[in-house]
Phi, psi and omega in degrees: 000135178272149170241127177258114178264126182185193169237144191290334186265012179278131181298320179296320178296319179300318178297317180297318181294322177296314180301312180299318179296315181297335182256010174066030180268118178278142178204160174259136182261124176247107179272100184286352172288322181265322186261349184075183179217140182272148177302322180301320179294314180298318179298324177296316178299322182290347173282348184245332182223145174291152183302329181298330178281337181276347180268134177271091183283348179274348185280158181297322181301313179297315183295333180280346181282126177301144182309319183295340182260355179286142183293151177239001179206175184297320180298318177295322179294319179299312180300318180295316181296327177287318182287316183235082186300338180294346178278351179285130178299140186218157351284157173242122181248130184232148174218127179052040178080002182250131176290121180265326182206145177227119187084186178234126174214115186303319180295318178295317179299318180301316181291316184292317188261007178273349182276000000 
């Protein structure tokens, strides 16, 4: 079973959810805006991706953070992602503890979910 980590009102997430529905991919939706995110989950992600890839630098939340308060290492990034979940790049799809997809790209999804 896949878990899609995201926030429900994100346009990119909406595109990903439509793609998954159209291709019959079942998943559990974890809205970290409403449900939060555990440090343990973020640390698991960090064993697979650098913190810089997990941060959504294009988002408004990130842009509003003063430069002096932006993280410069994984520990700072973890604290920020827990405090301001909107900075986590989305959607992030995981299965059995493994990141299957980060962000939305139809071609990548086709390759990832066709197996």
